[in-house]
GUTIPA-665013 format. One record per residue (C-alpha): residue number from 1; residue in one letter; x, y negated, z. Coordinates in steps of 0.02 Angstrom, whole numbers, plus 50000, padded with zeros to 5 digits. Each point is the difference from the previous one (the first is absolute). Example, Ala and Ser with C-alpha at 12.3 -4.5 7.8 and 13.67 -1.06 7.14 Angstrom:
atom i 1 | aa a | u 50615 | v 50225 | w 50390 $
atom i 2 | aa s | u 50069 | v 49828 | w 49967 $
***
This chain:
atom i 1 | aa m | u 56271 | v 47774 | w 55763 $
atom i 2 | aa t | u 50067 | v 49905 | w 50151 $
atom i 3 | aa g | u 50175 | v 50051 | w 49929 $
atom i 4 | aa a | u 49961 | v 49915 | w 49830 $
atom i 5 | aa v | u 49937 | v 49843 | w 50087 $
atom i 6 | aa e | u 50141 | v 49989 | w 50096 $
atom i 7 | aa a | u 50112 | v 50012 | w 49868 $
atom i 8 | aa a | u 49927 | v 49868 | w 49888 $
atom i 9 | aa l | u 50009 | v 49893 | w 50157 $
atom i 10 | aa k | u 50178 | v 50031 | w 50021 $
atom i 11 | aa a | u 50032 | v 49969 | w 49806 $
atom i 12 | aa y | u 49906 | v 49827 | w 50000 $
atom i 13 | aa i | u 50088 | v 49937 | w 50177 $
atom i 14 | aa d | u 50160 | v 50058 | w 49923 $
atom i 15 | aa n | u 49964 | v 49922 | w 49813 $
atom i 16 | aa s | u 49909 | v 49848 | w 50059 $
atom i 17 | aa p | u 50085 | v 49818 | w 50027 $
atom i 18 | aa r | u 50012 | v 49970 | w 50180 $
atom i 19 | aa i | u 50041 | v 49813 | w 50027 $
atom i 20 | aa s | u 50062 | v 49900 | w 50144 $
atom i 21 | aa v | u 49969 | v 49813 | w 49967 $
atom i 22 | aa s | u 50126 | v 49879 | w 50080 $
atom i 23 | aa t | u 49997 | v 49809 | w 49971 $
atom i 24 | aa r | u 50074 | v 49843 | w 50045 $
atom i 25 | aa g | u 49943 | v 49815 | w 49964 $
atom i 26 | aa s | u 50099 | v 49875 | w 49937 $
atom i 27 | aa d | u 50081 | v 49946 | w 50168 $
atom i 28 | aa g | u 50061 | v 50190 | w 50006 $
atom i 29 | aa q | u 49898 | v 50050 | w 50127 $
atom i 30 | aa e | u 49878 | v 50146 | w 49989 $
atom i 31 | aa d | u 49831 | v 49936 | w 49921 $
atom i 32 | aa k | u 49860 | v 50110 | w 50075 $
atom i 33 | aa v | u 49872 | v 49899 | w 49899 $
atom i 34 | aa l | u 50089 | v 50059 | w 49830 $
atom i 35 | aa r | u 50017 | v 50172 | w 50063 $
atom i 36 | aa e | u 49832 | v 50023 | w 50030 $
atom i 37 | aa l | u 49951 | v 49921 | w 49833 $
atom i 38 | aa v | u 50122 | v 50121 | w 49919 $
atom i 39 | aa r | u 49943 | v 50146 | w 50099 $
atom i 40 | aa g | u 49814 | v 49966 | w 49961 $
atom i 41 | aa e | u 50035 | v 49978 | w 49793 $
atom i 42 | aa l | u 50079 | v 50168 | w 50023 $
atom i 43 | aa a | u 49874 | v 50080 | w 50097 $
atom i 44 | aa r | u 49864 | v 49931 | w 49887 $
atom i 45 | aa s | u 50084 | v 50088 | w 49861 $
atom i 46 | aa g | u 49984 | v 50166 | w 50069 $
atom i 47 | aa k | u 50144 | v 50067 | w 49920 $
atom i 48 | aa f | u 50128 | v 49986 | w 50149 $
atom i 49 | aa t | u 50006 | v 50068 | w 50181 $
atom i 50 | aa l | u 50054 | v 49863 | w 50107 $
atom i 51 | aa v | u 50128 | v 50049 | w 50133 $
atom i 52 | aa g | u 49957 | v 49885 | w 50172 $
atom i 53 | aa s | u 50150 | v 49902 | w 50073 $
atom i 54 | aa g | u 50084 | v 50036 | w 50148 $
atom i 55 | aa q | u 49862 | v 49923 | w 50116 $
atom i 56 | aa e | u 49857 | v 50078 | w 49908 $
atom i 57 | aa r | u 50100 | v 50160 | w 50020 $
atom i 58 | aa a | u 50017 | v 49982 | w 50180 $
atom i 59 | aa l | u 49811 | v 49960 | w 50021 $
atom i 60 | aa a | u 49966 | v 50161 | w 49914 $
atom i 61 | aa a | u 50098 | v 50100 | w 50090 $
atom i 62 | aa k | u 49927 | v 49930 | w 50158 $
atom i 63 | aa v | u 49818 | v 50039 | w 49927 $
atom i 64 | aa r | u 50062 | v 50187 | w 49953 $
atom i 65 | aa r | u 50063 | v 50016 | w 50184 $
atom i 66 | aa e | u 49855 | v 49944 | w 50065 $
atom i 67 | aa s | u 49896 | v 50127 | w 49913 $
atom i 68 | aa h | u 50083 | v 50124 | w 50102 $
atom i 69 | aa i | u 49946 | v 49945 | w 50183 $
atom i 70 | aa a | u 49924 | v 50134 | w 50082 $
atom i 71 | aa n | u 49825 | v 49928 | w 49987 $
atom i 72 | aa r | u 49982 | v 49984 | w 49825 $
atom i 73 | aa v | u 49919 | v 50120 | w 49877 $
atom i 74 | aa d | u 50124 | v 50125 | w 49947 $
atom i 75 | aa n | u 49949 | v 50013 | w 49823 $
atom i 76 | aa k | u 50022 | v 49811 | w 49973 $
atom i 77 | aa a | u 50176 | v 49989 | w 50051 $
atom i 78 | aa c | u 50121 | v 49939 | w 49880 $
atom i 79 | aa m | u 50148 | v 50098 | w 49939 $
atom i 80 | aa l | u 50153 | v 49942 | w 50080 $
atom i 81 | aa g | u 50157 | v 49951 | w 49927 $
atom i 82 | aa k | u 49947 | v 50001 | w 49822 $
atom i 83 | aa e | u 50035 | v 49843 | w 49915 $
atom i 84 | aa i | u 50023 | v 49957 | w 49808 $
atom i 85 | aa s | u 50168 | v 49925 | w 49945 $
atom i 86 | aa a | u 50019 | v 49852 | w 49863 $
atom i 87 | aa n | u 50083 | v 50064 | w 49846 $
atom i 88 | aa i | u 49986 | v 49799 | w 49944 $
atom i 89 | aa v | u 50041 | v 49857 | w 50088 $
atom i 90 | aa a | u 49920 | v 49836 | w 49923 $
atom i 91 | aa e | u 50082 | v 49833 | w 50068 $
atom i 92 | aa i | u 49929 | v 49841 | w 49941 $
atom i 93 | aa s | u 50065 | v 49838 | w 50028 $
atom i 94 | aa i | u 49931 | v 49807 | w 49961 $
atom i 95 | aa r | u 50178 | v 49922 | w 49913 $
atom i 96 | aa g | u 49935 | v 49822 | w 49978 $
atom i 97 | aa e | u 49844 | v 50002 | w 49867 $
atom i 98 | aa y | u 50041 | v 50180 | w 49966 $
atom i 99 | aa l | u 49943 | v 50167 | w 50053 $
atom i 100 | aa s | u 50138 | v 50137 | w 50017 $
atom i 101 | aa l | u 49964 | v 50179 | w 50002 $
atom i 102 | aa s | u 50130 | v 50131 | w 50024 $
atom i 103 | aa l | u 49947 | v 50198 | w 50013 $
atom i 104 | aa l | u 50139 | v 50115 | w 50064 $
atom i 105 | aa s | u 49959 | v 50185 | w 49977 $
atom i 106 | aa a | u 50052 | v 50101 | w 50139 $
atom i 107 | aa e | u 50013 | v 50166 | w 49888 $
atom i 108 | aa t | u 50115 | v 49931 | w 49870 $
atom i 109 | aa a | u 50109 | v 49901 | w 50126 $
atom i 110 | aa c | u 50052 | v 50160 | w 50089 $
***
């Protein structure tokens, strides 16, 4: 049974949209508020897996490393080195009065 569950999980990860979101405000700089609004709506839909920013991935890596400190419970340790990469990059920007959305598929861009 474990093999079937593992295969189903692998198929889901391989086929599900995994999105990395980047945003720019009208000034051309990163817009963190817009990023969180977009990520929140994507997460609320439940149809996508959101991939963290570089800063979020670094924090998650720190938490995973700390779970392996000697005084931690072994069966609660996080797997090291396992991350899910985005297969879609969503670039959202504000251009004047308009919101611009561009999607780049990492799989078809190869």
